[in-house]
N, C-alpha and C positions, 0 to 999 in steps of 0.2 A: 619602489613604493607599491603597495598592494592596490590593484585596480578593482574596486567594488561596483563599477558600473554594470548595470543589468544588461544582459544580452536578450535577444528576442527568443532564444531557445528555452523552452520550458521542460522538455523531456529529452533524456538521453537513455537509449536502450542497449543492453548487452545481452549476448547469448551465452549460455552455459552448455558445454559439450563434454561428453565422456565422463560425466559424473551424475549419478542418480541420487538426487536429494529429494526426499518426500515433501510434497506440498504441506504436510502437517508441520514441517519445520520452518514455515514461512517467517514467523516472528523472529526466530533465532537468526535466520539467514539475513533478514532485513537489518537487524541490529549489527551483525558482523560485517555486512556490506558497508554500512555507514562507518564503522570503526576502521575497516580496511581503506576506505576512501580518505578518511582523515589522516591515517598513517602515510598514505601515498602523498597527500598534500604536504605534510611535514617534510617528507623526503625530497620534495621538489622545492623546498625553501619557503613554503607558506606556513609560517609559524602559527597563525590563528585563522581559522576559517571564518567567513562572515557570520554574523549573529543569526541570520535567517536560516542557517543550517542547524541551529539549535532550538529556536523557539520563534513564535510569532510575536509581533509587537502587541497584538490584541489576541488574547487566548482563544476566542471563539472563531477567529478568522481562518485559521489553518492555512496560512499563506507560506509557512516555512516548508522546508524540504521533506519529501516523502521518499522512502527507500523500499520499493515494492517488488518482491519476488512474484513471478507469474508462472502458471501452468497453461501455456497458450494452446497446447495440443490435447489437453484433457487426458494426459497419460497418468496423472497422479504424482508427477515429478516436476520440480521447478526447472524450467528450460530457459527462462529469460528473467532479467531484472531491470527495473526502470528507476531512474532518478527523476523525480518530478518536482518542479518548483513553480507554482502558479504565476509568480511575479517575474519569472525569468531567472536563469542561472547567471550568477556574477561572472564577470570576465576572468577574474583570477582563478575561479574554479573551472570554468569552461576551458581554459588553456591547458589544464593538466589532465583533462578527461581522456583525450586520445591515448595517452600513455598508461592509463589505469587498466591493467590487464590481468590482475589476480585478486581473488577473494580468498581471505584466509578463514577457514572453517575447521574446527577441531584439529588445529595444528597442521592442516593440509593447505597447500596453495592450489586453489582451484582456478584454472584458466577461464577468463571471460573475454569475449570479443565484442567490441562496439559494432552495432549493426544499423542503428538509426538514430537520428536526432531531429528535432523540429518542434512545432507547436501543436497543441491539442486538436486544433481544427484542421490539421493536415493529415489526419489518419482517422479512419472510421472505427479504430479499435477503442476509442473513447467517446463514442456517440457522435452527435447528440441522439438521445433516446429517451422515451418516456418510461420504459420498463428496464429495470436493472436487477440482476440476480447475483447472488453471492458466489465468488470463487473461493473465498476463505470466510470463516464464520464471523458474524457480528457478536461482539462481547459488550455487554452493558457497561458504560463508563462510570455510572454513579451507583451508590448503595441502593439495593432493592429492599432491604429489611432494616427495621429499627434494632436497637440493642436488645429489645424483648422478642426479636425474631418475628415481628409482625410486618406485613407489607407496608412500606412507606406510601403515603398518599402521592399519587401521580408519579410513581417510580417503577411501575411494572415495565417489562421490556418494551412493549409497544409505546408506552407513554415516554420512556426515555428516548426512543428513536425519534418520535415526533418532536420532542424538545430539541434534540440535536439538529434536526432538519430546519427548525425555526431559527436557531442560533446561527446557522450557516447561511441563512437567507436563501434557502432553496425553495422551489415551488411547493405548493400544497400537495400532500400525498393523496392519491385517489384510492389505492388499495395496498395493503401489506399482508404478506403471508410469511409465517415462520415455520421452519421445519428443523428437526434435530440432527438430520443426517443428509448426505448428498451422495449421488452415484458418481464415482470418479474412475477413469481408466479405460474408456473406449469399449472394445469388444470383450475384454476381460474385466469389466467394471466390478468394483467392490464398493460397498456402502461405507463411507467414512463419517463418523459422528463428530460433531463440533467439539466434543470433549476430548478428542484424540489430538487436537492441535496444541502444540507448545504455546504457552502464553506467559512465560516468565523468562526474564533476561536480567541477571544480576539483581538490582533492587527494583527493577521495573516489572510490576505484576498487577493483575486486575484486583478489584475489590474481592474480599473473601466470600461475598454472596453474589458474585457476578453470574450472569446467565449467558450462555453461548448458543447461537442458532444461525441457520442459513436463512437468508432473506430473499423475497421476491417483492420488489417495490415498483409500483406504477405511480408516477407523478402526473399531475394534471397538464403539465407542459414538458416538452423535451428538455433535457439538461445536457450540458457538456461535461464529460469526465476529464481525467480519472476521478472515480468516486470511491472513497473509503470512509467508513463510519465506525464509531465506537472506540473502545480501548484498543491501543496498538495500531490505530489506523495509519500511522506514518511509517510502520514497519511491516506491513503485509497482512495484518488482520483486518477484518471488516471490509475487504476489497470486493467491489462489485463490478460487473461488466455489463455492457448493453446487450440486449437480446439479439440484436443484429450487429455482428462484430467481425471485422476482417483485419487480422493482424498483418502489418506491413513487414515483409521479410527483405525488402530491397535494401542492399547495403549502400549507404550514401556517405560513408566515412572511409577515407583511405588509411 
């Protein structure tokens, strides 16, 4: 019998080695990571994964699972992936995660190694912080234009962002900065535009008038991450990180 009891573990992190996957592929990788995990679950006898790995009971709550690729060393390439579920990972999923060792991408089996698991407040990688900056671009989730190509009332990017912040019951925003591109890659940095990021996966795609940009948000109060906003936020887009951020590399999984 499937055990859907929630564990205290909210985050499980894997490391990718020996494969250079551009951060611009984050949305594709996030989706393929989820697909690979579901296939692994079926191979382990879990016929159906818990509903919270598909959707939230309340659409605006975003309590269902996130599959987030990360560029933790700012190289321009994905080096880690996290599974994040705010309410805790179900026991039936938790039990199969240690043996989940491969991500299938473009017909290739890419090795992944589990390196950390725990709760959001046990690592400074997810705050708390007042200021958060984009690692991947924020893409507006709602239509910006009417059918007559006029700007919808209260639907410009800044207004859409504020609306989403309110729906998620996050603290009031103090300042917002938008920019079209970001420097990525350390000493050999290059400017990557938001428009270079993949944002379509099968039937999952943004609105045809969506706007993408990098964010710098300061809230009036510190918040605890992980924090992802906008279209594709459960699969690597709109992923923000705290301004003071130390990634935990300590392996705690045998």
